[in-house]
C-alpha positions as CSV (number, residue, x, y, z in Angstrom):
1,X,12.7,-1.4,25.7
2,X,11.2,-4.5,26.0
3,X,13.4,-7.6,27.3
4,X,13.4,-10.5,24.9
5,X,11.9,-13.5,26.7
6,X,12.8,-17.1,25.2
7,X,9.0,-18.5,25.1
8,X,7.4,-20.4,22.3
9,X,5.6,-19.1,19.4
10,X,2.3,-18.0,19.8
11,X,-0.1,-20.5,18.7
12,X,-0.8,-20.8,14.7
13,X,-4.5,-20.7,14.9
14,X,-3.7,-17.2,16.9
15,X,-1.5,-15.9,14.9
16,X,-3.3,-16.2,11.8
17,X,-6.0,-14.6,13.5
18,X,-3.9,-11.8,14.2
19,X,-3.1,-11.6,10.3
20,X,-6.5,-11.5,9.2
21,X,-7.0,-8.5,11.3
22,X,-4.0,-6.9,9.8
23,X,-5.3,-7.9,6.6
24,X,-8.2,-6.2,7.2
25,X,-6.7,-3.1,8.6
26,X,-4.5,-3.0,5.3
27,X,-7.5,-3.5,2.9
28,X,-9.8,-0.8,4.7
29,X,-6.8,1.6,4.0
30,X,-6.6,1.2,0.7
31,X,-10.2,1.3,0.7
32,X,-10.2,4.6,2.3
33,X,-7.2,5.9,-0.2
34,X,-8.1,4.9,-3.7
35,X,-12.2,5.2,-3.5
36,X,-11.8,8.8,-4.4
37,X,-10.4,7.4,-8.0
38,X,-13.9,6.5,-9.0
39,X,-15.2,9.7,-8.0
40,X,-13.0,12.0,-10.2
41,X,-14.9,13.5,-12.4
42,X,-18.0,14.5,-10.4
43,X,-15.0,16.0,-7.6
44,X,-13.4,17.9,-10.4
45,X,-17.0,19.3,-11.5
46,X,-18.1,20.0,-8.0
47,X,-14.8,21.8,-6.6
48,X,-13.8,22.8,-10.0
49,X,-10.4,21.6,-10.2
50,X,-7.8,20.5,-13.0
51,X,-6.4,16.8,-13.1
52,X,-3.4,18.1,-11.9
53,X,-4.7,19.0,-8.5
54,X,-6.7,15.7,-8.6
55,X,-3.5,14.0,-8.4
56,X,-2.2,16.0,-6.0
57,X,-5.0,15.0,-3.7
58,X,-4.7,11.6,-4.5
59,X,-0.9,11.8,-4.1
60,X,0.9,14.2,-2.4
61,X,-2.0,15.0,0.0
62,X,-1.8,11.3,1.3
63,X,1.9,11.0,1.0
64,X,2.9,13.9,3.1
65,X,2.3,12.7,6.5
66,X,2.1,9.3,5.5
67,X,5.8,9.8,4.9
68,X,6.8,12.5,7.7
69,X,5.4,10.1,10.2
70,X,6.9,7.0,9.4
71,X,10.1,7.4,11.2
72,X,8.7,8.6,14.5
73,X,6.1,5.4,14.3
74,X,8.9,3.1,13.1
75,X,11.0,4.5,16.4
76,X,8.1,3.9,18.1
77,X,7.3,0.5,16.8
78,X,11.0,-1.0,18.1
79,X,10.6,0.7,21.7
80,X,6.8,0.6,22.4
81,X,4.0,-2.0,22.4
82,X,2.4,-1.9,18.3
83,X,-0.6,-3.2,19.2
84,X,-2.1,0.0,20.1
85,X,0.1,1.6,17.1
86,X,-1.6,-0.7,14.6
87,X,-5.6,0.2,16.0
88,X,-4.8,3.6,17.1
89,X,-3.6,4.5,13.4
90,X,-6.5,2.9,11.8
91,X,-9.1,4.8,13.8
92,X,-7.3,8.1,13.1
93,X,-7.2,7.5,9.0
94,X,-10.7,6.2,9.1
95,X,-12.0,8.9,10.8
96,X,-10.0,11.3,8.5
97,X,-11.8,9.9,5.3
98,X,-15.5,10.6,7.3
99,X,-14.5,14.2,7.8
100,X,-13.4,14.3,3.8
101,X,-17.3,14.1,3.5
102,X,-17.4,17.5,4.8
103,X,-15.3,19.2,2.6
104,X,-16.2,22.2,0.4
105,X,-12.9,23.2,-1.4
106,X,-9.6,21.9,-2.4
107,X,-7.7,22.4,0.8
108,X,-10.6,20.9,2.7
109,X,-10.0,17.6,0.9
110,X,-6.7,18.1,0.8
111,X,-6.5,18.6,4.8
112,X,-8.7,15.3,5.2
113,X,-6.2,13.3,2.9
114,X,-3.2,14.6,5.1
115,X,-4.5,13.2,8.2
116,X,-5.5,9.9,6.5
117,X,-1.6,9.4,5.6
118,X,-0.7,10.2,9.1
119,X,-2.9,7.5,10.2
120,X,-2.0,4.9,7.8
121,X,1.7,5.3,8.2
122,X,1.5,3.1,11.2
123,X,-0.2,0.4,9.2
124,X,3.5,-1.3,7.6
125,X,5.9,-1.1,9.9
126,X,4.1,-2.1,13.0
127,X,2.3,-4.8,11.2
128,X,5.8,-6.1,9.4
129,X,7.2,-6.0,13.4
130,X,4.1,-8.1,14.7
131,X,4.0,-10.9,12.0
132,X,7.7,-11.2,12.7
133,X,7.3,-12.1,16.1
134,X,4.0,-14.1,15.2
135,X,5.9,-16.4,12.9
136,X,9.2,-18.1,12.7
137,X,11.3,-17.5,9.9
138,X,10.4,-20.1,7.6
139,X,6.9,-18.9,8.1
140,X,7.3,-15.3,7.6
141,X,7.1,-15.2,3.5
142,X,3.3,-16.7,3.9
143,X,2.5,-14.8,6.5
144,X,3.7,-11.8,4.6
145,X,2.3,-12.5,1.4
146,X,-1.3,-12.9,3.1
147,X,-0.9,-9.5,4.6
148,X,0.0,-8.2,1.2
149,X,-3.3,-9.6,0.2
150,X,-4.8,-6.7,1.9
151,X,-4.1,-4.6,-0.6
152,X,-5.9,-6.8,-3.1
153,X,-8.9,-7.1,-0.8
154,X,-9.0,-3.4,-0.4
155,X,-9.0,-2.6,-3.9
156,X,-11.7,-4.7,-4.4
157,X,-13.5,-3.4,-1.7
158,X,-13.1,-0.2,-2.8
159,X,-14.6,-0.7,-6.3
160,X,-17.2,-2.7,-4.6
161,X,-18.3,-0.9,-1.9
162,X,-17.6,2.4,-3.9
163,X,-20.0,1.2,-6.4
164,X,-22.1,0.1,-3.6
165,X,-22.0,3.6,-1.8
166,X,-22.9,5.3,-5.2
167,X,-26.0,3.7,-5.4
168,X,-26.8,3.9,-1.7
169,X,-26.8,7.9,-1.8
170,X,-30.2,8.7,-2.1
171,X,-30.8,5.7,0.4
172,X,-28.8,7.4,2.9
173,X,-30.5,10.8,2.4
174,X,-33.5,9.3,2.7
175,X,-32.9,7.7,6.1
176,X,-31.0,11.1,7.3
177,X,-32.3,13.8,5.4
178,X,-31.1,16.2,7.9
179,X,-27.7,15.5,8.2
180,X,-27.0,14.7,4.4
181,X,-29.3,16.8,2.7
182,X,-27.0,19.1,1.4
183,X,-24.1,16.6,0.9
184,X,-23.0,15.6,-2.9
185,X,-23.0,12.1,-3.6
186,X,-19.1,11.9,-3.4
187,X,-19.6,13.7,0.0
188,X,-21.8,10.4,1.3
189,X,-19.7,7.6,-0.7
190,X,-16.3,8.8,1.8
191,X,-18.9,8.8,4.7
192,X,-20.1,5.3,4.2
193,X,-16.4,4.0,3.5
194,X,-14.8,5.4,6.4
195,X,-17.4,4.1,8.8
196,X,-15.8,0.4,9.0
197,X,-12.3,1.0,9.9
198,X,-13.7,2.6,13.5
199,X,-15.1,-0.9,14.0
200,X,-12.4,-2.9,13.5
201,X,-10.5,-0.7,15.6
202,X,-12.3,-1.4,18.3
203,X,-12.3,-4.7,17.4
204,X,-8.4,-5.0,17.4
205,X,-8.3,-3.0,20.5
206,X,-10.0,-5.7,22.6
207,X,-8.6,-8.8,21.1
208,X,-5.1,-8.6,20.0
209,X,-2.3,-9.4,22.5
210,X,1.2,-7.9,22.4
211,X,3.9,-11.0,21.3
212,X,7.0,-11.3,22.6
213,X,10.1,-9.7,21.0
214,X,12.7,-11.9,19.4
215,X,16.3,-11.8,18.5
216,X,18.9,-9.2,19.5
217,X,17.3,-6.2,21.0
218,X,19.4,-3.5,22.4
219,X,17.9,-2.5,26.1
220,X,19.0,1.0,25.5
221,X,16.1,3.2,25.8
222,X,18.0,6.4,24.8
223,X,16.9,7.8,21.8
224,X,19.4,7.5,19.3
225,X,19.3,7.3,15.4
226,X,22.8,6.4,15.4
227,X,22.1,2.5,15.0
228,X,19.6,3.2,12.4
229,X,22.4,5.5,10.5
230,X,24.8,2.4,10.8
231,X,22.5,0.0,9.4
232,X,21.5,2.0,6.3
233,X,25.4,2.6,5.8
234,X,26.3,-1.2,6.6
235,X,23.4,-2.5,4.2
236,X,23.2,0.8,2.0
237,X,23.1,-1.3,-1.7
238,X,20.7,-3.9,-0.1
239,X,18.1,-1.5,1.6
240,X,18.2,1.0,-1.3
241,X,17.8,-1.8,-3.8
242,X,14.8,-3.2,-2.2
243,X,13.7,0.4,-1.5
244,X,14.0,1.7,-4.9
245,X,12.4,-1.1,-6.6
246,X,9.6,-1.2,-4.7
247,X,9.4,2.5,-5.3
248,X,8.9,1.8,-8.9
249,X,6.2,-0.7,-8.2
250,X,4.4,1.7,-5.8
251,X,4.4,4.3,-8.3
252,X,2.7,2.5,-10.9
253,X,0.4,1.0,-8.9
254,X,-0.8,4.0,-7.4
255,X,-1.1,5.7,-10.9
256,X,-3.1,2.6,-11.6
257,X,-5.5,3.2,-9.0
258,X,-6.0,6.7,-9.2
259,X,-6.2,7.0,-12.9
260,X,-7.2,3.7,-14.4
261,X,-11.1,3.9,-13.5
262,X,-10.9,7.7,-14.9
263,X,-9.3,5.9,-18.2
264,X,-12.2,3.7,-18.6
265,X,-14.7,7.0,-18.0
266,X,-12.7,9.0,-21.1
267,X,-12.0,6.7,-23.1
268,X,-14.1,4.0,-23.2
269,X,-17.0,6.1,-21.8
270,X,-18.5,3.6,-18.9
271,X,-20.2,4.4,-15.9
272,X,-18.5,4.9,-12.9
273,X,-20.8,2.0,-11.6
274,X,-20.0,-0.4,-14.1
275,X,-16.1,0.3,-13.9
276,X,-16.2,-0.7,-10.2
277,X,-17.9,-3.7,-10.8
278,X,-15.6,-4.9,-13.9
279,X,-12.4,-4.0,-11.9
280,X,-13.4,-5.8,-8.8
281,X,-14.6,-8.9,-10.6
282,X,-11.2,-8.9,-12.8
283,X,-9.0,-7.6,-10.5
284,X,-9.9,-8.9,-7.2
285,X,-9.5,-12.5,-7.5
286,X,-6.2,-12.4,-9.7
287,X,-5.0,-9.9,-6.9
288,X,-5.6,-12.5,-4.1
289,X,-3.8,-15.1,-6.2
290,X,-1.2,-12.8,-6.6
291,X,-0.5,-12.4,-3.0
292,X,-1.1,-15.9,-2.2
293,X,1.6,-16.9,-5.0
294,X,4.2,-14.1,-4.2
295,X,4.7,-16.0,-0.7
296,X,4.7,-19.2,-2.4
297,X,7.3,-18.1,-5.1
298,X,9.6,-16.8,-2.2
299,X,9.2,-19.8,-0.6
300,X,9.7,-22.1,-3.5
301,X,12.9,-20.0,-4.5
302,X,14.4,-20.0,-0.9
303,X,14.1,-23.9,-1.0
304,X,16.2,-23.5,-4.1
305,X,18.9,-22.2,-2.4
306,X,18.0,-18.4,-4.5
307,X,19.0,-16.1,-1.6
308,X,18.2,-13.3,-4.2
309,X,14.3,-14.4,-4.3
310,X,13.1,-11.5,-3.8
311,X,15.1,-9.6,-5.7
312,X,14.1,-11.9,-8.7
313,X,10.3,-11.6,-7.7
314,X,10.3,-7.9,-7.7
315,X,11.9,-7.8,-11.1
316,X,9.3,-10.1,-12.7
317,X,6.8,-7.4,-11.2
318,X,8.5,-4.2,-12.8
319,X,8.4,-6.2,-16.4
320,X,4.6,-7.1,-16.2
321,X,4.3,-3.2,-15.7
322,X,6.2,-2.3,-18.4
323,X,4.9,-4.7,-20.7
324,X,1.3,-5.8,-19.9
325,X,0.6,-2.3,-17.8
326,X,1.3,-0.2,-21.1
327,X,-0.7,-2.4,-23.2
328,X,-4.0,-2.3,-21.3
329,X,-3.8,1.6,-20.9
330,X,-3.3,1.8,-25.0
331,X,-5.8,-1.0,-25.4
332,X,-8.3,0.2,-28.5
333,X,-11.1,-2.1,-26.3
334,X,-12.4,-2.2,-22.8
335,X,-12.3,-6.0,-23.3
336,X,-8.6,-6.0,-24.1
337,X,-8.1,-3.4,-21.2
338,X,-9.5,-5.9,-18.5
339,X,-7.6,-8.4,-20.0
340,X,-4.5,-6.5,-19.5
341,X,-6.0,-5.7,-16.0
342,X,-5.8,-9.6,-15.6
343,X,-2.3,-10.1,-16.4
344,X,-1.1,-6.9,-14.1
345,X,-3.3,-8.0,-11.0
346,X,-1.4,-11.4,-10.9
347,X,1.8,-9.9,-9.9
348,X,0.3,-7.0,-8.0
349,X,1.2,-7.7,-4.6
350,X,4.7,-9.1,-5.7
351,X,7.2,-6.4,-4.8
352,X,5.5,-5.7,-1.2
353,X,5.8,-9.2,-0.4
354,X,9.1,-9.6,-1.8
355,X,10.2,-6.1,0.1
356,X,8.8,-6.7,3.4
357,X,10.7,-10.5,3.2
358,X,13.8,-9.1,2.2
359,X,13.9,-6.1,4.4
360,X,13.1,-8.4,7.8
361,X,15.6,-11.0,6.7
362,X,18.9,-8.5,6.3
363,X,17.9,-6.3,9.2
364,X,18.2,-6.9,13.5
365,X,15.0,-7.1,15.5
366,X,15.7,-4.2,17.3
367,X,15.8,-1.9,14.0
368,X,12.9,-3.6,11.8
369,X,10.3,-0.9,12.8
370,X,12.8,1.8,11.7
371,X,14.2,0.2,8.4
372,X,10.5,-0.4,7.3
373,X,9.6,3.1,8.4
374,X,12.5,4.3,6.2
375,X,11.0,2.2,3.3
376,X,7.5,3.5,3.9
377,X,8.7,7.0,3.9
378,X,10.2,6.7,0.7
379,X,7.5,4.9,-1.1
380,X,5.1,6.8,0.2
381,X,7.3,10.2,-0.7
382,X,8.1,8.8,-3.8
383,X,5.9,6.2,-5.0
384,X,2.3,7.1,-3.6
385,X,2.9,11.3,-4.4
386,X,5.2,10.8,-7.7
387,X,2.8,8.2,-9.7
388,X,-0.5,10.0,-9.2
389,X,0.9,13.3,-9.5
390,X,2.6,12.8,-12.8
391,X,-0.2,11.3,-14.4
392,X,-2.2,14.3,-13.7
393,X,0.6,16.9,-14.9
394,X,1.1,14.6,-18.2
395,X,-2.8,14.3,-18.9
396,X,-2.8,18.3,-18.3
397,X,0.3,19.7,-20.0
398,X,1.3,17.2,-22.4
399,X,-0.9,15.0,-23.4
400,X,-3.6,17.8,-23.3
401,X,-6.4,16.2,-25.0
402,X,-10.0,14.3,-24.0
403,X,-8.4,10.8,-24.0
404,X,-5.0,11.9,-23.0
405,X,-5.2,10.3,-20.0
406,X,-4.3,6.6,-21.7
407,X,-0.9,7.7,-22.9
408,X,-0.1,9.4,-19.7
409,X,-0.8,6.5,-17.7
410,X,0.9,4.4,-20.1
411,X,4.2,6.5,-19.7
412,X,4.3,6.2,-16.2
413,X,3.7,2.4,-16.3
414,X,6.6,1.5,-18.9
415,X,9.1,4.2,-17.3
416,X,8.6,3.0,-13.8
417,X,9.0,-0.8,-15.1
418,X,12.0,-0.3,-16.8
419,X,13.8,1.6,-14.3
420,X,12.8,-1.0,-11.7
421,X,14.5,-3.3,-13.5
422,X,17.6,-1.7,-14.1
423,X,17.8,-0.9,-10.1
424,X,16.9,-4.3,-8.9
425,X,19.3,-5.9,-11.7
426,X,22.4,-3.7,-10.6
427,X,21.7,-4.3,-6.8
428,X,21.5,-7.9,-6.6
429,X,24.8,-8.8,-5.6
430,X,24.9,-6.2,-2.7
431,X,21.6,-7.7,-1.7
432,X,23.2,-11.0,-1.7
433,X,26.3,-9.8,0.4
434,X,23.6,-8.3,2.9
435,X,22.1,-12.0,3.1
436,X,24.9,-13.8,3.8
437,X,25.9,-10.9,6.3
438,X,22.9,-11.5,8.7
439,X,22.9,-15.1,8.2
440,X,26.8,-14.9,9.8
441,X,25.7,-12.5,12.4
442,X,22.3,-15.0,13.7
443,X,24.9,-18.0,13.5
444,X,27.3,-16.4,15.8
């Protein structure tokens, strides 16, 4: 176990440079994960798939190893250098995305998504732990807010790069006619969007330094999940309130990322390139604003003495999904749907920023990676897998008509938002107790 050293915090300029790299890594992960949402119809036609199978590929296939690898990764993060974990995971999922370009069946694409999930399981536990040791407590919420911006940036890059890649497929074939002659357009798109991650992984390996660990850390090197189990038992109400509240938000976010572009194709009859540009132009600026305001809102609430700030912020995002998310899915015109997208994008990263702030606030240093890994496991296994899969299932078996994707997505938005509000409201008192317990422990 790395021994704690009492030395100065890293220089702010370098700490923020690391955050920028982590944001870009997070963003590219989102790109590789969601770009397939722009390619649903051609993939369905090429591989002869149903909406349910597409939902499985976008959700369960990715979430399977993403969830299974989180606990081992979290344990590794708490006991080994975190920087290699970050760039190694980035390299793995980027190569897996490029490998998806060679898929010729459901199982081929499913397999590439499984490996992608394994690679992306490293991102949140390792990044959250690094940020906690690069910034003092009073500055972490803002740093986590900027890190969460990677989601919004990634969505924008996914839509823009996806649209550009669709337009570049013929040019790529002309440059390399041999390798790409037999590739469908969506194959070429996957190859193009996976490549930047390999480059960023090399840059991170060359320029990122491991910070000293801070706080109370056990020196034991013996493998044991007993400390984690005790922490989960002691703070069970607080931890699972935060995790389940986030799951509801993540479920809706992933359902939207997987199916909102398809809604524009089937309901509003837009072309993929037009959809990509519109969603990027509308969603990205407000998504970035969401990441900035999330950290600011948490800081402001803390200054006002609200120890339950993260829970309140997460509840607000749930309310936005239940109201604005439902409305945009059922909007009669594409313009109204895009306006609703603006409203939901303004709160898009509030839950993730709040969750990371909350978990690191109530968890001791030696267990942060593992607790965030449990959070990642649950959000991946339930939030990512269920969100997109539920919409595909509803579209195939409940609202089985050409525009049935709209009520399918709307129902997931409404129920997820309402259930999230209920969970967070019921668990708020338990979260407050955990915050005070952690403050008492740190003061001794």
